[in-house]
C-alpha positions as a Markdown table, in Angstrom:
| # | Residue | x | y | z |
|---|---|---|---|---|
| 1 | Met | 2.5 | 16.7 | 23.7 |
| 2 | Val | 2.9 | 14.8 | 20.4 |
| 3 | Ser | 5.2 | 16.0 | 17.4 |
| 4 | Thr | 4.9 | 14.5 | 14.1 |
| 5 | Leu | 7.5 | 14.5 | 11.6 |
| 6 | Asn | 7.7 | 15.3 | 8.0 |
| 7 | Gly | 7.1 | 13.1 | 5.2 |
| 8 | Ala | 4.2 | 10.5 | 4.4 |
| 9 | Pro | 1.8 | 13.5 | 4.0 |
| 10 | Ser | -1.5 | 11.6 | 4.0 |
| 11 | Leu | -0.6 | 10.0 | 7.5 |
| 12 | Arg | 0.6 | 13.0 | 9.3 |
| 13 | Pro | -2.5 | 15.2 | 9.5 |
| 14 | Leu | -4.4 | 11.9 | 9.9 |
| 15 | Asn | -2.6 | 11.2 | 12.9 |
| 16 | Ala | -2.5 | 14.6 | 14.3 |
| 17 | Ala | -6.6 | 15.1 | 13.9 |
| 18 | Ser | -7.2 | 11.5 | 15.5 |
| 19 | Thr | -4.6 | 11.8 | 18.5 |
| 20 | Thr | -6.1 | 15.1 | 19.5 |
| 21 | Thr | -9.4 | 13.6 | 20.3 |
| 22 | Lys | -7.8 | 12.5 | 23.4 |
| 23 | Leu | -6.7 | 16.0 | 24.7 |
| 24 | Met | -3.2 | 15.8 | 23.9 |
| 25 | Ser | -1.2 | 18.7 | 22.2 |
| 26 | Val | 0.0 | 18.1 | 18.8 |
| 27 | Ile | 2.7 | 19.9 | 17.0 |
| 28 | Leu | 2.4 | 18.8 | 13.3 |
| 29 | Leu | 5.8 | 19.6 | 11.2 |
| 30 | Glu | 5.2 | 19.5 | 7.3 |
| 31 | Lys | 8.0 | 20.2 | 5.3 |
| 32 | Ser | 5.8 | 22.1 | 2.8 |
| 33 | Leu | 2.1 | 23.3 | 3.4 |
| 34 | Glu | 1.6 | 23.5 | -0.7 |
| 35 | Glu | -0.9 | 20.6 | -2.2 |
| 36 | Pro | 1.5 | 17.6 | -3.1 |
| 37 | Asp | 1.4 | 16.1 | -6.4 |
| 38 | Arg | 2.3 | 12.5 | -6.4 |
| 39 | Ile | 1.7 | 9.2 | -7.9 |
| 40 | Val | 1.2 | 7.2 | -4.6 |
| 41 | Gly | -1.6 | 7.1 | -2.1 |
| 42 | Glu | -4.5 | 7.6 | -4.6 |
| 43 | Leu | -6.5 | 4.3 | -4.1 |
| 44 | Leu | -8.2 | 3.3 | -0.5 |
| 45 | Gln | -9.4 | 0.1 | -0.1 |
| 46 | Pro | -12.7 | -0.4 | 1.8 |
| 47 | Gly | -10.7 | -1.5 | 5.0 |
| 48 | Gly | -9.0 | 2.0 | 4.8 |
| 49 | Val | -12.6 | 3.8 | 4.4 |
| 50 | Gln | -13.8 | 2.0 | 7.4 |
| 51 | Ala | -10.8 | 2.8 | 9.8 |
| 52 | Leu | -11.3 | 6.7 | 8.2 |
| 53 | Glu | -15.2 | 6.1 | 9.8 |
| 54 | Gln | -13.6 | 5.0 | 13.2 |
| 55 | Leu | -11.5 | 8.0 | 13.2 |
| 56 | Gly | -14.3 | 10.3 | 12.4 |
| 57 | Leu | -12.5 | 11.6 | 9.1 |
| 58 | Arg | -14.8 | 9.8 | 6.7 |
| 59 | Asp | -15.9 | 13.3 | 5.3 |
| 60 | Cys | -12.2 | 14.0 | 4.1 |
| 61 | Leu | -13.0 | 11.8 | 1.1 |
| 62 | Glu | -15.6 | 14.1 | 0.1 |
| 63 | Asp | -15.7 | 17.2 | -2.4 |
| 64 | Ile | -12.4 | 15.9 | -3.9 |
| 65 | Asp | -13.8 | 14.6 | -7.4 |
| 66 | Gly | -13.0 | 11.3 | -6.0 |
| 67 | Ile | -14.3 | 7.9 | -7.8 |
| 68 | Asp | -16.0 | 5.1 | -5.7 |
| 69 | Val | -14.4 | 1.8 | -6.6 |
| 70 | Lys | -16.5 | -1.5 | -6.4 |
| 71 | Gly | -13.8 | -4.2 | -7.0 |
| 72 | Tyr | -11.3 | -5.1 | -9.9 |
| 73 | Trp | -11.4 | -5.9 | -13.3 |
| 74 | Val | -8.5 | -8.4 | -14.4 |
| 75 | Ser | -7.4 | -9.1 | -17.8 |
| 76 | Tyr | -5.4 | -12.2 | -18.4 |
| 77 | His | -4.1 | -12.2 | -21.8 |
| 78 | Gly | -7.1 | -10.2 | -23.0 |
| 79 | Glu | -9.3 | -12.6 | -21.2 |
| 80 | Pro | -11.4 | -10.5 | -18.7 |
| 81 | Val | -13.1 | -11.2 | -15.2 |
| 82 | Leu | -14.9 | -8.7 | -12.8 |
| 83 | Leu | -14.6 | -9.2 | -9.2 |
| 84 | Glu | -16.6 | -7.1 | -6.8 |
| 85 | Tyr | -15.7 | -6.5 | -3.2 |
| 86 | Pro | -18.0 | -8.9 | -0.9 |
| 87 | Lys | -21.0 | -7.8 | 1.0 |
| 88 | Ser | -21.1 | -8.4 | 4.8 |
| 89 | Ser | -24.5 | -10.2 | 4.2 |
| 90 | Pro | -26.9 | -10.5 | 1.3 |
| 91 | Thr | -29.0 | -7.3 | 2.0 |
| 92 | Ser | -26.3 | -5.1 | 2.7 |
| 93 | Pro | -24.6 | -2.7 | 0.3 |
| 94 | Thr | -21.5 | -3.5 | -1.6 |
| 95 | Pro | -18.4 | -2.0 | 0.6 |
| 96 | Leu | -16.6 | 0.6 | -1.6 |
| 97 | Gly | -13.1 | 1.6 | -1.6 |
| 98 | Arg | -12.1 | 5.4 | -3.0 |
| 99 | Ala | -9.6 | 6.8 | -5.7 |
| 100 | Phe | -8.7 | 10.3 | -5.7 |
| 101 | His | -5.8 | 12.9 | -6.6 |
| 102 | His | -3.4 | 12.4 | -3.5 |
| 103 | Gly | -3.0 | 15.9 | -3.0 |
| 104 | Arg | -6.6 | 16.9 | -2.7 |
| 105 | Phe | -7.2 | 14.2 | 0.0 |
| 106 | Val | -3.9 | 15.2 | 1.9 |
| 107 | Met | -5.3 | 18.9 | 2.0 |
| 108 | Lys | -8.8 | 17.7 | 3.4 |
| 109 | Leu | -6.9 | 15.9 | 6.1 |
| 110 | Arg | -4.7 | 18.9 | 6.7 |
| 111 | Ala | -8.1 | 20.7 | 7.4 |
| 112 | Ala | -9.1 | 18.5 | 9.7 |
| 113 | Ala | -6.3 | 18.6 | 11.6 |
| 114 | Leu | -6.2 | 22.5 | 11.4 |
| 115 | Ser | -9.6 | 22.5 | 12.8 |
| 116 | Cys | -8.9 | 20.6 | 16.2 |
| 117 | Pro | -8.0 | 23.4 | 18.7 |
| 118 | Asn | -4.8 | 21.1 | 20.4 |
| 119 | Val | -3.4 | 20.8 | 16.9 |
| 120 | Thr | -0.5 | 23.2 | 15.9 |
| 121 | Val | 1.1 | 23.3 | 12.4 |
| 122 | Val | 4.4 | 24.5 | 11.6 |
| 123 | Glu | 5.7 | 24.4 | 8.0 |
| 124 | Thr | 9.5 | 23.5 | 8.6 |
| 125 | Lys | 11.9 | 21.1 | 7.5 |
| 126 | Val | 12.8 | 18.3 | 10.0 |
| 127 | Thr | 16.7 | 17.7 | 10.0 |
| 128 | Gly | 17.3 | 15.4 | 13.1 |
| 129 | Leu | 16.2 | 14.1 | 16.2 |
| 130 | Val | 16.7 | 15.3 | 19.9 |
| 131 | Thr | 17.7 | 12.5 | 22.0 |
| 132 | Ser | 19.0 | 12.2 | 25.8 |
| 133 | Ser | 23.0 | 11.4 | 25.9 |
| 134 | His | 22.2 | 9.8 | 29.0 |
| 135 | Thr | 19.2 | 7.5 | 28.2 |
| 136 | Glu | 18.9 | 7.7 | 24.2 |
| 137 | Glu | 15.5 | 8.6 | 24.7 |
| 138 | Val | 13.9 | 11.0 | 21.8 |
| 139 | Leu | 13.0 | 14.0 | 23.4 |
| 140 | Gly | 12.0 | 16.1 | 20.4 |
| 141 | Val | 13.4 | 17.1 | 17.0 |
| 142 | Glu | 15.6 | 19.6 | 15.2 |
| 143 | Cys | 14.2 | 21.7 | 12.6 |
| 144 | Met | 15.3 | 24.2 | 9.8 |
| 145 | Thr | 12.5 | 26.8 | 9.4 |
| 146 | Lys | 13.7 | 29.6 | 6.8 |
| 147 | Asp | 17.1 | 29.1 | 7.2 |
| 148 | Val | 16.9 | 29.4 | 11.0 |
| 149 | Lys | 17.8 | 26.3 | 13.1 |
| 150 | Asp | 14.7 | 25.4 | 15.7 |
| 151 | Cys | 13.8 | 22.5 | 18.0 |
| 152 | Tyr | 10.3 | 21.3 | 19.2 |
| 153 | Phe | 10.1 | 19.0 | 22.0 |
| 154 | Ala | 7.6 | 16.5 | 23.1 |
| 155 | Gln | 7.0 | 13.5 | 25.5 |
| 156 | Leu | 6.3 | 11.5 | 22.2 |
| 157 | Thr | 7.5 | 12.2 | 18.6 |
| 158 | Val | 5.7 | 10.3 | 15.7 |
| 159 | Ala | 8.0 | 9.6 | 12.6 |
| 160 | Ala | 5.9 | 9.5 | 9.6 |
| 161 | Asp | 8.6 | 10.4 | 7.0 |
| 162 | Gly | 7.6 | 7.8 | 4.1 |
| 163 | Tyr | 9.2 | 5.4 | 2.0 |
| 164 | Asn | 12.6 | 7.2 | 1.8 |
| 165 | Ser | 12.5 | 7.6 | 5.7 |
| 166 | Glu | 15.8 | 9.6 | 7.1 |
| 167 | Phe | 14.7 | 8.3 | 10.8 |
| 168 | Arg | 14.5 | 4.5 | 9.8 |
| 169 | Lys | 18.2 | 4.0 | 9.3 |
| 170 | Glu | 18.9 | 4.4 | 13.0 |
| 171 | His | 15.7 | 3.2 | 14.4 |
| 172 | His | 14.4 | 0.4 | 12.4 |
| 173 | Gln | 15.9 | -2.9 | 12.7 |
| 174 | Tyr | 15.6 | -3.8 | 8.6 |
| 175 | Ala | 16.1 | -2.0 | 5.3 |
| 176 | Pro | 13.6 | -1.9 | 2.1 |
| 177 | Lys | 14.3 | -4.4 | -0.5 |
| 178 | Arg | 13.4 | -3.2 | -4.0 |
| 179 | Arg | 12.8 | -5.2 | -6.9 |
| 180 | Ser | 11.0 | -3.0 | -9.2 |
| 181 | Lys | 9.3 | 0.2 | -9.9 |
| 182 | Phe | 6.1 | 1.6 | -10.9 |
| 183 | Tyr | 6.0 | 4.2 | -13.7 |
| 184 | Gly | 3.1 | 6.4 | -13.9 |
| 185 | Leu | 1.2 | 8.7 | -16.2 |
| 186 | Glu | -2.2 | 10.3 | -15.7 |
| 187 | Leu | -4.4 | 9.9 | -18.8 |
| 188 | Ile | -7.2 | 12.4 | -19.7 |
| 189 | Asp | -10.6 | 11.3 | -20.5 |
| 190 | Ala | -9.6 | 7.6 | -21.0 |
| 191 | Lys | -12.5 | 5.0 | -21.4 |
| 192 | Leu | -12.1 | 1.8 | -19.2 |
| 193 | Pro | -13.8 | -1.3 | -19.7 |
| 194 | Ala | -15.7 | -1.5 | -16.1 |
| 195 | Pro | -16.2 | 2.0 | -14.6 |
| 196 | Asn | -15.7 | 2.4 | -10.8 |
| 197 | Thr | -13.1 | -0.7 | -10.5 |
| 198 | Gly | -9.4 | -1.1 | -10.3 |
| 199 | His | -8.1 | -2.5 | -13.7 |
| 200 | Val | -5.2 | -5.1 | -13.6 |
| 201 | Leu | -3.6 | -6.2 | -17.0 |
| 202 | Val | -1.8 | -9.6 | -16.7 |
| 203 | Ser | 0.2 | -10.6 | -20.1 |
| 204 | Asp | 3.6 | -12.1 | -20.7 |
| 205 | His | 4.8 | -8.7 | -19.2 |
| 206 | Pro | 4.9 | -7.3 | -15.6 |
| 207 | Pro | 1.7 | -6.0 | -14.5 |
| 208 | Val | -0.2 | -2.9 | -15.2 |
| 209 | Leu | -2.7 | -1.3 | -12.9 |
| 210 | Met | -5.2 | 1.3 | -14.1 |
| 211 | Tyr | -8.0 | 3.3 | -12.0 |
| 212 | Gln | -9.8 | 6.5 | -12.3 |
| 213 | Ile | -9.0 | 9.2 | -9.7 |
| 214 | Gly | -11.0 | 12.1 | -11.1 |
| 215 | Thr | -13.8 | 12.7 | -13.4 |
| 216 | His | -11.5 | 13.5 | -16.4 |
| 217 | Glu | -8.3 | 11.7 | -14.9 |
| 218 | Thr | -7.1 | 8.0 | -15.0 |
| 219 | Arg | -4.0 | 7.1 | -13.3 |
| 220 | Ile | -2.0 | 4.1 | -15.1 |
| 221 | Leu | 1.1 | 2.4 | -13.3 |
| 222 | Ile | 3.3 | 0.3 | -15.1 |
| 223 | Asp | 5.8 | -2.0 | -13.1 |
| 224 | Ile | 9.3 | -2.3 | -14.4 |
| 225 | Pro | 11.5 | -4.5 | -12.9 |
| 226 | Asp | 15.1 | -3.6 | -12.0 |
| 227 | Asn | 17.5 | -4.2 | -15.1 |
| 228 | Phe | 14.5 | -5.5 | -17.2 |
| 229 | Pro | 15.9 | -6.3 | -20.6 |
| 230 | Leu | 12.6 | -4.8 | -22.6 |
| 231 | Ala | 13.4 | -1.3 | -21.0 |
| 232 | Ser | 17.0 | -1.3 | -21.7 |
| 233 | Val | 18.6 | 1.7 | -23.7 |
| 234 | Lys | 18.9 | -0.3 | -26.9 |
| 235 | Asn | 15.4 | -1.3 | -26.8 |
| 236 | Gly | 14.3 | 2.7 | -26.4 |
| 237 | Gly | 14.3 | 2.8 | -22.8 |
| 238 | Val | 11.4 | 2.8 | -20.5 |
| 239 | Lys | 9.4 | 4.8 | -23.1 |
| 240 | Gly | 10.1 | 2.7 | -25.8 |
| 241 | Tyr | 9.1 | -0.6 | -23.7 |
| 242 | Met | 5.7 | 1.5 | -22.9 |
| 243 | Arg | 5.2 | 2.4 | -26.7 |
| 244 | Asn | 6.1 | -1.3 | -28.0 |
| 245 | Asn | 4.8 | -3.5 | -25.2 |
| 246 | Ile | 2.5 | -1.7 | -23.2 |
| 247 | Leu | 0.5 | 0.3 | -25.5 |
| 248 | Pro | -0.8 | -2.6 | -27.9 |
| 249 | Gln | -2.1 | -4.5 | -24.8 |
| 250 | Leu | -4.3 | -1.6 | -23.4 |
| 251 | Pro | -7.9 | -1.5 | -23.6 |
| 252 | Glu | -9.0 | 0.5 | -26.6 |
| 253 | Gly | -10.4 | 3.1 | -24.9 |
| 254 | Ala | -7.4 | 4.0 | -23.0 |
| 255 | Gln | -4.7 | 3.6 | -26.0 |
| 256 | Gln | -5.2 | 7.2 | -27.3 |
| 257 | Ser | -5.0 | 9.0 | -24.2 |
| 258 | Phe | -1.9 | 6.8 | -23.2 |
| 259 | Ser | -0.1 | 7.7 | -26.1 |
| 260 | Asn | -0.8 | 11.4 | -25.7 |
| 261 | Ala | 0.3 | 11.4 | -22.1 |
| 262 | Leu | 3.3 | 9.4 | -23.1 |
| 263 | Glu | 4.4 | 11.8 | -25.9 |
| 264 | Gln | 3.7 | 14.7 | -23.6 |
| 265 | Gly | 6.5 | 13.1 | -21.2 |
| 266 | Gln | 5.0 | 13.7 | -17.9 |
| 267 | Leu | 6.6 | 10.2 | -16.5 |
| 268 | Arg | 7.4 | 9.7 | -13.0 |
| 269 | Ser | 8.2 | 6.9 | -11.0 |
| 270 | Met | 8.1 | 5.6 | -7.3 |
| 271 | Pro | 10.1 | 2.4 | -6.1 |
| 272 | Asn | 7.9 | -0.8 | -5.0 |
| 273 | Ser | 9.9 | -2.1 | -1.9 |
| 274 | Phe | 9.1 | -4.7 | 0.9 |
| 275 | Leu | 10.1 | -3.8 | 4.3 |
| 276 | Pro | 8.8 | -5.9 | 7.3 |
| 277 | Ala | 8.0 | -4.1 | 10.7 |
| 278 | Ser | 10.4 | -3.6 | 13.3 |
| 279 | Ala | 8.9 | -3.3 | 17.1 |
| 280 | Asn | 9.2 | 0.5 | 18.3 |
| 281 | Lys | 11.9 | -0.1 | 20.9 |
| 282 | Thr | 13.3 | 3.6 | 21.1 |
| 283 | Pro | 11.9 | 5.5 | 24.2 |
| 284 | Gly | 10.1 | 8.6 | 23.3 |
| 285 | Leu | 9.5 | 7.6 | 19.5 |
| 286 | Val | 7.1 | 6.1 | 17.3 |
| 287 | Ile | 7.5 | 5.0 | 13.6 |
| 288 | Leu | 4.5 | 4.9 | 11.5 |
| 289 | Gly | 3.6 | 4.2 | 8.0 |
| 290 | Asp | 5.8 | 3.4 | 5.0 |
| 291 | Ala | 8.8 | 4.2 | 7.3 |
| 292 | Leu | 7.7 | 1.3 | 9.6 |
| 293 | Asn | 6.2 | -1.2 | 7.0 |
| 294 | Met | 6.1 | -1.4 | 3.1 |
| 295 | Arg | 4.8 | -4.1 | 0.7 |
| 296 | His | 4.4 | -3.9 | -3.2 |
| 297 | Pro | 1.7 | -1.3 | -4.1 |
| 298 | Leu | 0.2 | -3.7 | -6.7 |
| 299 | Thr | -3.0 | -4.2 | -4.5 |
| 300 | Gly | -3.2 | -0.6 | -3.1 |
| 301 | Gly | -3.2 | -1.6 | 0.5 |
| 302 | Gly | -0.5 | 0.9 | 1.9 |
| 303 | Met | -2.9 | 3.7 | 3.5 |
| 304 | Thr | -5.2 | 0.8 | 4.8 |
| 305 | Val | -2.5 | -0.5 | 6.6 |
| 306 | Ala | -1.2 | 3.2 | 8.1 |
| 307 | Phe | -5.0 | 4.3 | 8.8 |
| 308 | Asn | -5.6 | 0.9 | 10.6 |
| 309 | Asp | -2.1 | 1.1 | 12.6 |
| 310 | Val | -3.5 | 4.8 | 13.8 |
| 311 | Cys | -6.9 | 3.5 | 14.8 |
| 312 | Leu | -5.0 | 0.8 | 16.8 |
| 313 | Leu | -2.3 | 3.3 | 18.3 |
| 314 | Arg | -5.0 | 5.7 | 18.9 |
| 315 | Asp | -6.5 | 3.2 | 21.6 |
| 316 | Leu | -3.4 | 1.7 | 23.0 |
| 317 | Leu | -2.3 | 5.2 | 24.0 |
| 318 | Ser | -5.4 | 6.5 | 25.0 |
| 319 | Pro | -5.4 | 8.3 | 28.5 |
| 320 | Glu | -7.4 | 5.3 | 30.1 |
| 321 | Arg | -4.4 | 3.0 | 29.4 |
| 322 | Val | -1.6 | 5.6 | 29.2 |
| 323 | Pro | -2.3 | 8.7 | 31.8 |
| 324 | Thr | 0.9 | 10.5 | 30.9 |
| 325 | Leu | 3.3 | 9.9 | 27.7 |
| 326 | Ser | 6.0 | 10.7 | 29.8 |
| 327 | Asn | 5.7 | 7.3 | 31.3 |
| 328 | Thr | 8.3 | 6.2 | 28.6 |
| 329 | Gly | 8.1 | 2.5 | 30.2 |
| 330 | Leu | 4.3 | 2.1 | 29.8 |
| 331 | Val | 4.4 | 3.6 | 26.0 |
| 332 | Leu | 7.1 | 1.1 | 25.3 |
| 333 | Glu | 5.0 | -1.8 | 26.8 |
| 334 | Gln | 2.1 | -0.3 | 24.7 |
| 335 | Leu | 4.1 | 0.0 | 21.7 |
| 336 | Ala | 5.2 | -3.7 | 22.0 |
| 337 | Glu | 1.6 | -4.6 | 22.1 |
| 338 | Phe | 0.9 | -2.4 | 19.0 |
| 339 | His | 3.5 | -4.3 | 17.1 |
| 340 | Trp | 2.0 | -7.6 | 17.4 |
| 341 | Arg | -1.7 | -6.6 | 17.3 |
| 342 | Arg | -1.2 | -4.6 | 14.1 |
| 343 | Lys | -0.3 | -8.0 | 12.2 |
| 344 | Asn | -4.0 | -9.0 | 12.4 |
| 345 | Ser | -4.6 | -6.6 | 9.6 |
| 346 | Ser | -1.3 | -5.5 | 8.3 |
| 347 | Ser | 0.4 | -9.3 | 7.7 |
| 348 | Val | -2.7 | -10.3 | 5.5 |
| 349 | Ile | -2.3 | -7.2 | 3.0 |
| 350 | Asn | 1.4 | -7.5 | 3.3 |
| 351 | Ile | 1.8 | -11.0 | 2.4 |
| 352 | Leu | -1.1 | -10.9 | -0.5 |
| 353 | Ala | 0.5 | -7.9 | -2.0 |
| 354 | Gln | 4.1 | -9.8 | -2.3 |
| 355 | Ala | 2.3 | -12.9 | -3.3 |
| 356 | Leu | 0.3 | -11.4 | -6.1 |
| 357 | Tyr | 2.9 | -9.7 | -7.6 |
| 358 | Ala | 5.3 | -12.6 | -7.7 |
| 359 | Leu | 2.4 | -14.6 | -9.8 |
| 360 | Phe | 1.0 | -11.3 | -11.8 |
| 361 | Ala | 5.2 | -11.0 | -12.9 |
| 362 | Ala | 5.7 | -14.5 | -13.4 |
| 363 | Asp | 9.3 | -15.1 | -15.0 |
| 364 | Ser | 9.1 | -18.8 | -14.5 |
| 365 | Glu | 7.0 | -21.7 | -15.8 |
| 366 | Ser | 5.8 | -22.9 | -12.4 |
| 367 | Leu | 5.0 | -19.2 | -11.6 |
| 368 | Arg | 3.1 | -18.9 | -15.0 |
| 369 | Ala | 1.2 | -22.3 | -14.1 |
| 370 | Leu | 0.2 | -20.5 | -10.7 |
| 371 | Gln | -0.7 | -17.1 | -12.7 |
| 372 | Arg | -3.1 | -19.1 | -14.8 |
| 373 | Gly | -4.6 | -20.9 | -12.0 |
| 374 | Cys | -5.0 | -17.7 | -10.0 |
| 375 | Phe | -7.2 | -16.5 | -13.1 |
| 376 | Arg | -9.1 | -19.9 | -13.1 |
| 377 | Tyr | -10.0 | -19.2 | -9.5 |
| 378 | Phe | -11.2 | -15.8 | -10.2 |
| 379 | Gln | -13.5 | -17.2 | -12.8 |
| 380 | Ile | -14.8 | -20.2 | -10.8 |
| 381 | Gly | -14.7 | -18.9 | -7.2 |
| 382 | Pro | -15.2 | -18.7 | -4.2 |
| 383 | Val | -13.7 | -15.2 | -4.8 |
| 384 | Ser | -15.3 | -13.5 | -1.9 |
| 385 | Gly | -12.3 | -14.4 | 0.2 |
| 386 | Pro | -9.6 | -13.5 | -1.8 |
| 387 | Ile | -11.3 | -10.0 | -2.8 |
| 388 | Gly | -12.1 | -9.6 | 1.0 |
| 389 | Leu | -8.5 | -10.1 | 2.1 |
| 390 | Leu | -7.5 | -7.7 | -0.6 |
| 391 | Ala | -10.0 | -4.9 | 0.3 |
| 392 | Gly | -8.5 | -5.4 | 4.0 |
| 393 | Leu | -12.1 | -6.2 | 5.3 |
| 394 | Ile | -11.2 | -9.9 | 6.0 |
| 395 | Lys | -8.1 | -9.9 | 8.6 |
| 396 | Lys | -7.5 | -13.8 | 9.1 |
| 397 | Pro | -4.1 | -14.8 | 7.7 |
| 398 | Leu | -5.0 | -18.5 | 7.9 |
| 399 | Val | -7.7 | -17.5 | 5.2 |
| 400 | Leu | -5.2 | -16.2 | 3.2 |
| 401 | Val | -3.0 | -19.3 | 3.1 |
| 402 | Ser | -5.8 | -21.5 | 2.5 |
| 403 | His | -7.0 | -20.0 | -0.6 |
| 404 | Phe | -3.6 | -19.2 | -2.1 |
| 405 | Phe | -2.9 | -23.2 | -1.9 |
| 406 | Ser | -6.4 | -23.8 | -3.4 |
| 407 | Val | -5.0 | -21.9 | -6.3 |
| 408 | Ala | -1.7 | -24.0 | -6.0 |
| 409 | Phe | -4.0 | -27.2 | -6.5 |
| 410 | Leu | -6.3 | -25.7 | -9.0 |
| 411 | Ser | -3.2 | -24.8 | -11.0 |
| 412 | Ile | -2.1 | -28.4 | -10.9 |
| 413 | Trp | -5.5 | -29.5 | -12.4 |
| 414 | Val | -5.4 | -26.9 | -14.8 |
| 415 | Leu | -2.3 | -28.0 | -16.0 |
| 416 | Leu | -3.3 | -31.4 | -16.1 |
| 417 | Cys | -6.3 | -30.7 | -18.3 |
| 418 | Asp | -3.7 | -29.1 | -20.8 |
| 419 | Thr | -0.7 | -31.7 | -20.9 |
| 420 | Pro | -0.6 | -33.8 | -23.8 |
| 421 | Leu | -0.8 | -37.6 | -23.5 |
| 422 | Thr | 2.5 | -37.9 | -24.8 |
| 423 | His | 3.8 | -35.6 | -21.8 |
| 424 | Leu | 1.8 | -37.2 | -19.1 |
| 425 | Ile | 4.9 | -39.0 | -17.8 |
| 426 | Leu | 6.4 | -35.7 | -16.6 |
| 427 | Phe | 3.3 | -34.4 | -14.9 |
| 428 | Pro | 4.3 | -35.3 | -11.2 |
| 429 | Tyr | 7.3 | -33.5 | -11.4 |
| 430 | Tyr | 5.3 | -30.4 | -12.8 |
| 431 | Ala | 2.8 | -30.9 | -10.1 |
| 432 | Phe | 5.8 | -31.1 | -7.5 |
| 433 | Met | 7.0 | -27.7 | -9.0 |
| 434 | Ile | 3.8 | -25.8 | -8.7 |
| 435 | Leu | 3.6 | -26.9 | -5.2 |
| 436 | Tyr | 7.1 | -25.9 | -4.5 |
| 437 | Thr | 6.7 | -22.7 | -6.1 |
| 438 | Ala | 3.6 | -21.8 | -4.5 |
| 439 | Ser | 5.4 | -22.7 | -1.0 |
| 440 | Ile | 8.5 | -20.6 | -1.7 |
| 441 | Val | 6.4 | -17.6 | -2.9 |
| 442 | Leu | 4.1 | -17.3 | 0.1 |
| 443 | Leu | 5.5 | -19.1 | 3.3 |
| 444 | Pro | 8.8 | -16.8 | 3.4 |
| 445 | Tyr | 6.4 | -13.9 | 4.0 |
| 446 | Val | 4.2 | -15.7 | 6.3 |
| 447 | Trp | 7.4 | -16.5 | 8.5 |
| 448 | Thr | 8.4 | -12.9 | 8.2 |
| 449 | Glu | 5.3 | -11.9 | 9.6 |
| 450 | Ile | 5.3 | -14.4 | 12.4 |
| 451 | Trp | 9.1 | -13.7 | 13.0 |
| 452 | Tyr | 9.6 | -10.1 | 12.9 |
């Protein structure tokens, strides 16, 4: 039997529906069965769509007024470039991501879980883990159901309780690190320059992300670093920053709907955190999703990582490999393999998200030079590699490293072309600082993926 904990509403039912195909008995515990209304989990990259197909849950993307996503439209100080997801061959169709209302997608996943005969869904609030006093093995969970204490026991407990996980503190080696927040608004009937693409606006301010999530609705996410002076109280707070600095740089077709949404005051926020994965070492417990691993949501890779994790975990814990989940020693061996094998896909998305955010939120001259070089790289290519990495289609960390340092060398060339003759004597220093900055942006995250 497997019990799945509260939180991470898109991952819980997905895990339940996919696991039950292996003839396990699953208890799915949900704090609330109402449709969630959140500003996270609204963009699924093509790699995540492929994972859903592998799990037999591709139809959960249908009939939710979702929008196909073909790539990205990036604006650098008003200069645009269109980047499409790469085809696997010249004759194959363009891979598609999907943007949607988070709650509608979750309800389809729940319906899929409910249709499985081996899944029992219970609306209850999980309050803690039940552990053995002798072996520290997790035996199940404690719950509160309509003010009545309850317990559910299982051979394996899966904790997927999201970025604000209650269970991470005791069973995860690391704590999340936050640099900024995304503030979100829902725009009605906004007209975007490039339909069916994610829009990224890069300027002198931190990045802005826009994508259509329904026939009439468009999500806008505005990154605001912690203690950001332009969003201070004396400058009008977050709304003042948006009105004075973000509104003028938006595409013309989105400005009125943005102004209307801002006036209506439906502003919500979410923390942008980084959390390296920690190996699951507690007998009887698996931690998944944002409770296990987080990266900046700029690239929209969170669900893609989580869904690929479910695919891998399903295979590693299959009856062919693990005849019974009560064999905790064998389960822990499989979880150790899971920790390292998942890095084939997760490390690329994690590193890319953190590195791109550092460039797009550039706060130094060297980072701004890299930002400019990155945009020029998008313009002249080859871009199939970087966009394939972003889409979750290319799962090769070395490809990411090679492209990132190609951007660094192009940044040096662009700077050389723009450097006046009178300043050429300082160019070697500028070039060194660009390479140094590229290294300190990328390599710590590469090391994190290798070491942790």
